[in-house]
LUMGUKOL-67455 format. One record per atom (N, C-alpha, C): residue number from 1; atom name; x, y, z. Coordinates in steps of 0.2 Angstrom, whole numbers, plus 5000, padded with zeros to 4 digits. Layout:
# residues N
> NUM_CA_X_Y_Z
...
This chain:
# residues 218
> 1_N_5004_4994_5000
> 1_CA_5000_5000_5000
> 1_C_5004_5006_5000
> 2_N_5003_5011_4996
> 2_CA_5007_5017_4995
> 2_C_5006_5021_5002
> 3_N_5011_5024_5005
> 3_CA_5011_5028_5011
> 3_C_5007_5034_5009
> 4_N_5003_5036_5013
> 4_CA_4999_5042_5012
> 4_C_5002_5048_5017
> 5_N_5004_5053_5014
> 5_CA_5006_5059_5017
> 5_C_5002_5065_5015
> 6_N_5001_5069_5020
> 6_CA_4997_5075_5019
> 6_C_4996_5080_5024
> 7_N_4992_5085_5024
> 7_CA_4991_5090_5029
> 7_C_4984_5092_5029
> 8_N_4982_5095_5035
> 8_CA_4975_5098_5036
> 8_C_4975_5105_5033
> 9_N_4970_5107_5030
> 9_CA_4970_5113_5026
> 9_C_4964_5117_5029
> 10_N_4965_5123_5033
> 10_CA_4960_5126_5037
> 10_C_4959_5133_5034
> 11_N_4952_5135_5033
> 11_CA_4950_5142_5033
> 11_C_4950_5145_5026
> 12_N_4956_5145_5022
> 12_CA_4956_5148_5016
> 12_C_4951_5146_5011
> 13_N_4947_5151_5008
> 13_CA_4942_5149_5003
> 13_C_4943_5153_4996
> 14_N_4949_5156_4995
> 14_CA_4951_5159_4989
> 14_C_4955_5154_4985
> 15_N_4952_5153_4979
> 15_CA_4954_5148_4974
> 15_C_4961_5149_4972
> 16_N_4963_5155_4971
> 16_CA_4970_5155_4968
> 16_C_4975_5153_4974
> 17_N_4974_5155_4980
> 17_CA_4978_5153_4985
> 17_C_4977_5145_4987
> 18_N_4971_5143_4986
> 18_CA_4970_5135_4986
> 18_C_4975_5132_4981
> 19_N_4974_5134_4975
> 19_CA_4979_5131_4970
> 19_C_4986_5131_4972
> 20_N_4988_5137_4973
> 20_CA_4995_5138_4975
> 20_C_4997_5133_4981
> 21_N_4993_5133_4986
> 21_CA_4995_5129_4992
> 21_C_4994_5121_4990
> 22_N_4990_5119_4986
> 22_CA_4989_5112_4984
> 22_C_4995_5110_4980
> 23_N_4997_5114_4976
> 23_CA_5003_5113_4972
> 23_C_5010_5112_4976
> 24_N_5010_5117_4981
> 24_CA_5015_5117_4986
> 24_C_5016_5110_4990
> 25_N_5010_5108_4992
> 25_CA_5009_5102_4995
> 25_C_5012_5096_4991
> 26_N_5010_5096_4985
> 26_CA_5012_5090_4980
> 26_C_5020_5091_4979
> 27_N_5022_5097_4978
> 27_CA_5030_5098_4978
> 27_C_5033_5096_4984
> 28_N_5030_5095_4989
> 28_CA_5033_5093_4995
> 28_C_5031_5085_4997
> 29_N_5030_5082_4991
> 29_CA_5029_5075_4992
> 29_C_5022_5072_4996
> 30_N_5017_5077_4996
> 30_CA_5011_5075_4999
> 30_C_5006_5072_4994
> 31_N_5002_5067_4996
> 31_CA_4997_5065_4991
> 31_C_4990_5065_4994
> 32_N_4989_5068_5000
> 32_CA_4982_5068_5003
> 32_C_4982_5075_5006
> 33_N_4976_5078_5006
> 33_CA_4974_5084_5009
> 33_C_4967_5083_5013
> 34_N_4967_5085_5019
> 34_CA_4961_5085_5024
> 34_C_4958_5092_5023
> 35_N_4952_5093_5020
> 35_CA_4949_5099_5020
> 35_C_4944_5100_5025
> 36_N_4944_5105_5029
> 36_CA_4939_5106_5034
> 36_C_4932_5108_5030
> 37_N_4926_5106_5033
> 37_CA_4920_5108_5030
> 37_C_4916_5109_5036
> 38_N_4915_5116_5038
> 38_CA_4912_5118_5044
> 38_C_4905_5120_5043
> 39_N_4901_5122_5048
> 39_CA_4895_5124_5048
> 39_C_4894_5130_5044
> 40_N_4899_5135_5044
> 40_CA_4900_5141_5040
> 40_C_4900_5139_5033
> 41_N_4904_5134_5031
> 41_CA_4905_5132_5024
> 41_C_4898_5130_5022
> 42_N_4894_5126_5026
> 42_CA_4887_5125_5023
> 42_C_4883_5131_5022
> 43_N_4884_5136_5026
> 43_CA_4879_5142_5025
> 43_C_4882_5146_5020
> 44_N_4889_5147_5019
> 44_CA_4891_5152_5014
> 44_C_4896_5150_5009
> 45_N_4899_5144_5009
> 45_CA_4904_5142_5005
> 45_C_4903_5135_5001
> 46_N_4897_5133_5001
> 46_CA_4895_5126_4999
> 46_C_4898_5125_4991
> 47_N_4897_5130_4987
> 47_CA_4899_5130_4980
> 47_C_4906_5130_4980
> 48_N_4909_5135_4984
> 48_CA_4917_5135_4984
> 48_C_4920_5129_4986
> 49_N_4917_5125_4991
> 49_CA_4920_5119_4994
> 49_C_4920_5114_4988
> 50_N_4915_5114_4984
> 50_CA_4915_5109_4978
> 50_C_4921_5111_4974
> 51_N_4922_5117_4972
> 51_CA_4927_5119_4968
> 51_C_4934_5117_4971
> 52_N_4934_5118_4978
> 52_CA_4941_5116_4981
> 52_C_4942_5109_4981
> 53_N_4937_5105_4982
> 53_CA_4938_5098_4982
> 53_C_4939_5095_4975
> 54_N_4936_5098_4970
> 54_CA_4937_5096_4963
> 54_C_4944_5098_4961
> 55_N_4946_5104_4963
> 55_CA_4953_5107_4961
> 55_C_4958_5102_4964
> 56_N_4958_5100_4970
> 56_CA_4962_5096_4974
> 56_C_4963_5089_4971
> 57_N_4957_5086_4969
> 57_CA_4958_5080_4965
> 57_C_4960_5080_4958
> 58_N_4959_5086_4955
> 58_CA_4961_5087_4948
> 58_C_4969_5087_4948
> 59_N_4972_5090_4953
> 59_CA_4979_5091_4954
> 59_C_4982_5084_4956
> 60_N_4978_5079_4958
> 60_CA_4981_5073_4960
> 60_C_4981_5071_4967
> 61_N_4978_5075_4971
> 61_CA_4978_5074_4979
> 61_C_4971_5070_4980
> 62_N_4972_5065_4985
> 62_CA_4966_5062_4988
> 62_C_4964_5067_4993
> 63_N_4957_5067_4994
> 63_CA_4954_5072_4998
> 63_C_4950_5068_5004
> 64_N_4951_5070_5010
> 64_CA_4947_5068_5015
> 64_C_4943_5075_5018
> 65_N_4937_5074_5019
> 65_CA_4933_5080_5022
> 65_C_4932_5079_5029
> 66_N_4934_5084_5033
> 66_CA_4934_5084_5040
> 66_C_4928_5088_5043
> 67_N_4925_5084_5048
> 67_CA_4919_5087_5052
> 67_C_4921_5093_5057
> 68_N_4925_5097_5055
> 68_CA_4928_5102_5059
> 68_C_4923_5107_5062
> 69_N_4922_5106_5069
> 69_CA_4918_5111_5073
> 69_C_4911_5109_5072
> 70_N_4909_5103_5069
> 70_CA_4902_5102_5068
> 70_C_4899_5100_5075
> 71_N_4903_5096_5079
> 71_CA_4901_5094_5086
> 71_C_4906_5097_5091
> 72_N_4910_5102_5089
> 72_CA_4915_5105_5093
> 72_C_4920_5099_5096
> 73_N_4922_5095_5091
> 73_CA_4925_5089_5095
> 73_C_4932_5086_5092
> 74_N_4936_5089_5089
> 74_CA_4939_5096_5090
> 74_C_4936_5101_5085
> 75_N_4940_5107_5085
> 75_CA_4938_5112_5080
> 75_C_4935_5118_5083
> 76_N_4932_5122_5078
> 76_CA_4928_5128_5080
> 76_C_4922_5126_5085
> 77_N_4920_5131_5088
> 77_CA_4914_5130_5092
> 77_C_4908_5128_5088
> 78_N_4904_5123_5090
> 78_CA_4898_5121_5086
> 78_C_4893_5127_5085
> 79_N_4891_5128_5079
> 79_CA_4886_5133_5078
> 79_C_4879_5130_5079
> 80_N_4879_5124_5079
> 80_CA_4872_5120_5079
> 80_C_4869_5122_5086
> 81_N_4873_5123_5091
> 81_CA_4870_5124_5098
> 81_C_4867_5131_5098
> 82_N_4870_5136_5094
> 82_CA_4867_5142_5094
> 82_C_4860_5142_5091
> 83_N_4858_5138_5087
> 83_CA_4852_5137_5084
> 83_C_4847_5132_5088
> 84_N_4850_5128_5092
> 84_CA_4846_5123_5095
> 84_C_4849_5122_5102
> 85_N_4849_5127_5107
> 85_CA_4852_5127_5113
> 85_C_4850_5122_5118
> 86_N_4844_5119_5117
> 86_CA_4841_5114_5121
> 86_C_4845_5107_5120
> 87_N_4849_5107_5114
> 87_CA_4852_5101_5113
> 87_C_4859_5101_5115
> 88_N_4861_5106_5119
> 88_CA_4868_5106_5121
> 88_C_4869_5100_5126
> 89_N_4876_5098_5127
> 89_CA_4878_5094_5133
> 89_C_4877_5097_5139
> 90_N_4876_5093_5144
> 90_CA_4876_5096_5151
> 90_C_4881_5092_5155
> 91_N_4885_5096_5160
> 91_CA_4889_5092_5165
> 91_C_4885_5090_5170
> 92_N_4888_5085_5174
> 92_CA_4884_5082_5180
> 92_C_4883_5086_5186
> 93_N_4886_5092_5186
> 93_CA_4884_5097_5191
> 93_C_4879_5102_5189
> 94_N_4876_5101_5183
> 94_CA_4870_5105_5181
> 94_C_4872_5110_5176
> 95_N_4878_5112_5175
> 95_CA_4880_5117_5170
> 95_C_4880_5115_5163
> 96_N_4879_5119_5158
> 96_CA_4879_5117_5151
> 96_C_4886_5117_5149
> 97_N_4887_5113_5144
> 97_CA_4893_5113_5140
> 97_C_4891_5117_5134
> 98_N_4893_5124_5134
> 98_CA_4889_5129_5130
> 98_C_4891_5128_5123
> 99_N_4897_5124_5121
> 99_CA_4899_5124_5114
> 99_C_4898_5118_5111
> 100_N_4895_5113_5114
> 100_CA_4895_5106_5111
> 100_C_4888_5103_5112
> 101_N_4886_5100_5106
> 101_CA_4879_5096_5106
> 101_C_4880_5089_5109
> 102_N_4874_5087_5112
> 102_CA_4874_5080_5114
> 102_C_4874_5075_5109
> 103_N_4878_5070_5109
> 103_CA_4878_5065_5104
> 103_C_4871_5061_5104
> 104_N_4868_5061_5109
> 104_CA_4861_5057_5109
> 104_C_4855_5061_5107
> 105_N_4857_5068_5105
> 105_CA_4851_5072_5103
> 105_C_4849_5070_5096
> 106_N_4843_5068_5095
> 106_CA_4840_5067_5088
> 106_C_4840_5073_5084
> 107_N_4840_5079_5086
> 107_CA_4840_5085_5082
> 107_C_4847_5085_5079
> 108_N_4852_5084_5084
> 108_CA_4859_5084_5081
> 108_C_4861_5079_5076
> 109_N_4858_5073_5077
> 109_CA_4859_5068_5072
> 109_C_4856_5070_5065
> 110_N_4850_5073_5066
> 110_CA_4847_5075_5060
> 110_C_4851_5081_5056
> 111_N_4855_5085_5060
> 111_CA_4859_5090_5057
> 111_C_4865_5086_5054
> 112_N_4868_5081_5058
> 112_CA_4873_5078_5055
> 112_C_4872_5075_5048
> 113_N_4866_5072_5047
> 113_CA_4864_5069_5041
> 113_C_4864_5074_5036
> 114_N_4862_5080_5037
> 114_CA_4862_5086_5032
> 114_C_4869_5088_5031
> 115_N_4873_5088_5036
> 115_CA_4880_5089_5034
> 115_C_4883_5084_5029
> 116_N_4882_5078_5030
> 116_CA_4884_5073_5026
> 116_C_4882_5074_5019
> 117_N_4875_5076_5018
> 117_CA_4873_5077_5012
> 117_C_4876_5083_5008
> 118_N_4878_5088_5012
> 118_CA_4882_5093_5009
> 118_C_4889_5091_5007
> 119_N_4892_5087_5011
> 119_CA_4898_5084_5009
> 119_C_4898_5080_5002
> 120_N_4893_5076_5002
> 120_CA_4891_5072_4996
> 120_C_4890_5077_4990
> 121_N_4886_5082_4991
> 121_CA_4885_5087_4985
> 121_C_4891_5090_4983
> 122_N_4896_5091_4988
> 122_CA_4902_5095_4986
> 122_C_4907_5090_4983
> 123_N_4906_5084_4982
> 123_CA_4910_5079_4979
> 123_C_4915_5075_4984
> 124_N_4913_5076_4990
> 124_CA_4917_5072_4995
> 124_C_4917_5065_4995
> 125_N_4922_5061_4995
> 125_CA_4922_5054_4994
> 125_C_4924_5051_5000
> 126_N_4928_5054_5005
> 126_CA_4930_5051_5011
> 126_C_4928_5056_5017
> 127_N_4925_5054_5022
> 127_CA_4924_5059_5028
> 127_C_4929_5057_5033
> 128_N_4933_5062_5036
> 128_CA_4938_5060_5041
> 128_C_4934_5063_5048
> 129_N_4931_5058_5052
> 129_CA_4928_5060_5058
> 129_C_4934_5061_5063
> 130_N_4934_5067_5066
> 130_CA_4940_5069_5069
> 130_C_4939_5069_5077
> 131_N_4943_5064_5080
> 131_CA_4943_5064_5087
> 131_C_4937_5065_5091
> 132_N_4932_5060_5090
> 132_CA_4926_5061_5094
> 132_C_4927_5060_5101
> 133_N_4925_5064_5106
> 133_CA_4926_5064_5113
> 133_C_4920_5067_5117
> 134_N_4920_5066_5123
> 134_CA_4915_5069_5127
> 134_C_4919_5072_5133
> 135_N_4918_5079_5135
> 135_CA_4922_5082_5140
> 135_C_4920_5080_5147
> 136_N_4925_5081_5152
> 136_CA_4923_5080_5159
> 136_C_4930_5077_5162
> 137_N_4929_5076_5169
> 137_CA_4934_5074_5173
> 137_C_4931_5069_5178
> 138_N_4935_5066_5183
> 138_CA_4932_5061_5187
> 138_C_4926_5063_5192
> 139_N_4926_5070_5193
> 139_CA_4921_5073_5197
> 139_C_4915_5076_5194
> 140_N_4916_5079_5188
> 140_CA_4911_5082_5184
> 140_C_4912_5080_5177
> 141_N_4907_5077_5174
> 141_CA_4907_5074_5167
> 141_C_4901_5076_5163
> 142_N_4902_5075_5157
> 142_CA_4896_5076_5152
> 142_C_4895_5069_5149
> 143_N_4889_5067_5146
> 143_CA_4883_5072_5146
> 143_C_4878_5069_5151
> 144_N_4875_5074_5155
> 144_CA_4870_5073_5160
> 144_C_4864_5076_5158
> 145_N_4862_5077_5152
> 145_CA_4856_5080_5150
> 145_C_4850_5075_5151
> 146_N_4844_5078_5151
> 146_CA_4838_5074_5152
> 146_C_4838_5067_5148
> 147_N_4840_5068_5141
> 147_CA_4840_5062_5137
> 147_C_4845_5057_5139
> 148_N_4851_5059_5141
> 148_CA_4856_5054_5143
> 148_C_4854_5051_5150
> 149_N_4851_5055_5154
> 149_CA_4849_5052_5161
> 149_C_4844_5046_5159
> 150_N_4839_5048_5155
> 150_CA_4834_5043_5153
> 150_C_4837_5037_5150
> 151_N_4841_5038_5145
> 151_CA_4844_5032_5142
> 151_C_4848_5028_5147
> 152_N_4852_5031_5151
> 152_CA_4856_5028_5156
> 152_C_4852_5023_5161
> 153_N_4846_5026_5163
> 153_CA_4842_5023_5168
> 153_C_4839_5017_5164
> 154_N_4837_5017_5158
> 154_CA_4834_5012_5154
> 154_C_4839_5006_5153
> 155_N_4846_5008_5152
> 155_CA_4851_5003_5151
> 155_C_4853_4999_5158
> 156_N_4853_5003_5163
> 156_CA_4856_5000_5169
> 156_C_4851_5000_5175
> 157_N_4845_5002_5174
> 157_CA_4840_5001_5179
> 157_C_4841_5004_5186
> 158_N_4845_5010_5185
> 158_CA_4846_5014_5191
> 158_C_4847_5021_5189
> 159_N_4847_5026_5193
> 159_CA_4848_5033_5191
> 159_C_4855_5034_5189
> 160_N_4857_5039_5185
> 160_CA_4863_5040_5183
> 160_C_4867_5044_5188
> 161_N_4873_5042_5190
> 161_CA_4876_5045_5196
> 161_C_4880_5052_5193
> 162_N_4881_5056_5198
> 162_CA_4884_5062_5196
> 162_C_4892_5062_5196
> 163_N_4895_5056_5197
> 163_CA_4902_5056_5197
> 163_C_4904_5050_5192
> 164_N_4910_5049_5190
> 164_CA_4912_5044_5185
> 164_C_4912_5037_5189
> 165_N_4908_5032_5186
> 165_CA_4908_5025_5188
> 165_C_4910_5021_5182
> 166_N_4911_5014_5183
> 166_CA_4912_5010_5177
> 166_C_4906_5010_5173
> 167_N_4900_5011_5175
> 167_CA_4894_5011_5171
> 167_C_4894_5017_5167
> 168_N_4896_5023_5170
> 168_CA_4896_5029_5167
> 168_C_4901_5029_5161
> 169_N_4907_5027_5163
> 169_CA_4912_5026_5157
> 169_C_4909_5022_5151
> 170_N_4906_5016_5153
> 170_CA_4903_5012_5148
> 170_C_4898_5016_5144
> 171_N_4894_5019_5147
> 171_CA_4888_5023_5144
> 171_C_4891_5028_5139
> 172_N_4896_5032_5142
> 172_CA_4899_5037_5138
> 172_C_4903_5034_5131
> 173_N_4906_5029_5132
> 173_CA_4909_5025_5126
> 173_C_4903_5023_5121
> 174_N_4898_5020_5124
> 174_CA_4892_5018_5120
> 174_C_4889_5024_5116
> 175_N_4889_5030_5120
> 175_CA_4886_5036_5117
> 175_C_4890_5038_5111
> 176_N_4896_5038_5111
> 176_CA_4901_5040_5106
> 176_C_4900_5035_5100
> 177_N_4900_5029_5102
> 177_CA_4900_5024_5096
> 177_C_4893_5024_5093
> 178_N_4887_5024_5097
> 178_CA_4881_5024_5094
> 178_C_4880_5030_5089
> 179_N_4882_5036_5091
> 179_CA_4881_5042_5086
> 179_C_4886_5041_5080
> 180_N_4892_5038_5081
> 180_CA_4896_5038_5075
> 180_C_4894_5032_5071
> 181_N_4892_5027_5074
> 181_CA_4889_5021_5070
> 181_C_4884_5023_5065
> 182_N_4879_5027_5068
> 182_CA_4874_5029_5064
> 182_C_4876_5034_5058
> 183_N_4881_5039_5060
> 183_CA_4883_5043_5056
> 183_C_4887_5040_5050
> 184_N_4892_5035_5052
> 184_CA_4896_5032_5047
> 184_C_4891_5028_5042
> 185_N_4886_5025_5045
> 185_CA_4881_5021_5041
> 185_C_4878_5025_5036
> 186_N_4876_5031_5038
> 186_CA_4872_5035_5033
> 186_C_4877_5038_5028
> 187_N_4883_5039_5030
> 187_CA_4888_5041_5025
> 187_C_4889_5036_5020
> 188_N_4890_5030_5023
> 188_CA_4891_5024_5018
> 188_C_4885_5023_5013
> 189_N_4879_5024_5016
> 189_CA_4873_5023_5011
> 189_C_4874_5029_5006
> 190_N_4877_5034_5007
> 190_CA_4878_5040_5002
> 190_C_4884_5038_4998
> 191_N_4887_5033_4999
> 191_CA_4893_5031_4994
> 191_C_4899_5034_4997
> 192_N_4900_5036_5003
> 192_CA_4906_5040_5006
> 192_C_4910_5035_5010
> 193_N_4916_5035_5009
> 193_CA_4921_5031_5014
> 193_C_4921_5035_5020
> 194_N_4922_5031_5026
> 194_CA_4923_5034_5033
> 194_C_4929_5032_5035
> 195_N_4933_5037_5038
> 195_CA_4939_5036_5042
> 195_C_4938_5040_5048
> 196_N_4939_5036_5054
> 196_CA_4938_5038_5061
> 196_C_4945_5039_5064
> 197_N_4946_5045_5067
> 197_CA_4952_5046_5071
> 197_C_4950_5046_5078
> 198_N_4952_5040_5082
> 198_CA_4949_5039_5088
> 198_C_4954_5042_5094
> 199_N_4951_5046_5098
> 199_CA_4954_5049_5104
> 199_C_4954_5045_5110
> 200_N_4959_5042_5112
> 200_CA_4959_5037_5118
> 200_C_4960_5041_5124
> 201_N_4957_5039_5129
> 201_CA_4958_5042_5136
> 201_C_4953_5041_5140
> 202_N_4954_5039_5147
> 202_CA_4949_5037_5151
> 202_C_4944_5043_5152
> 203_N_4946_5049_5153
> 203_CA_4942_5054_5154
> 203_C_4937_5056_5148
> 204_N_4939_5053_5142
> 204_CA_4934_5054_5137
> 204_C_4930_5048_5136
> 205_N_4930_5043_5140
> 205_CA_4926_5038_5140
> 205_C_4928_5033_5135
> 206_N_4934_5033_5132
> 206_CA_4935_5028_5127
> 206_C_4942_5025_5129
> 207_N_4942_5018_5129
> 207_CA_4947_5014_5130
> 207_C_4948_5009_5125
> 208_N_4954_5006_5124
> 208_CA_4954_5000_5119
> 208_C_4950_4995_5120
> 209_N_4949_4993_5127
> 209_CA_4945_4987_5129
> 209_C_4938_4989_5127
> 210_N_4935_4995_5129
> 210_CA_4928_4996_5127
> 210_C_4927_4996_5120
> 211_N_4932_4999_5116
> 211_CA_4931_4999_5109
> 211_C_4931_4991_5106
> 212_N_4935_4987_5109
> 212_CA_4935_4980_5106
> 212_C_4928_4977_5108
> 213_N_4925_4979_5113
> 213_CA_4919_4976_5115
> 213_C_4913_4979_5111
> 214_N_4913_4985_5110
> 214_CA_4907_4989_5107
> 214_C_4908_4992_5100
> 215_N_4914_4993_5098
> 215_CA_4914_4997_5092
> 215_C_4913_4993_5085
> 216_N_4909_4996_5081
> 216_CA_4908_4993_5074
> 216_C_4908_4999_5069
> 217_N_4913_5003_5070
> 217_CA_4914_5008_5065
> 217_C_4916_5005_5058
> 218_N_4914_5008_5052
> 218_CA_4915_5006_5046
> 218_C_4922_5008_5044
């Protein structure tokens, strides 16, 4: 298999500079570019993003499209929660995670499907799902919204505790996997390849053991 070398490309939407930068990447022995596709790109640059993806491929680069800031996980703050504040994550102390939507929100998954459709319309062939994670620490964690508490109680037959427990860690891992399993399945149905960059760490609710038991990413 040919070694893939590349770089993430952020922000610039001016085609002349895109062309110069893609050629510069190729001249430095790169064969792949990761283009960010943000909520702002959906609203303002959807046609330009198609031109950028087409140009990159015409020059010989493989293109991966990054969900940068769609769920704030990493990337810019999620614009989705400005339009749908009731779908924000909550910490277990009752405070909102003001910049990140809950992965168990049906509204947010609906928005994710729309984002995937935009990527498809722009000519995206591979989505790079970038470091999905849930914030928190051992004393205060997310997500503790009404939906998550209800789902937790249904799965474990007891109220969701306010501190990290083995069941909470398992539930947080399931939350990430459930969302991305649905998202990657929908992308696959659209003919898009999925690539997932996993962010390991106990505080993020993801461990190799948990993924071995639960994960069915495409």
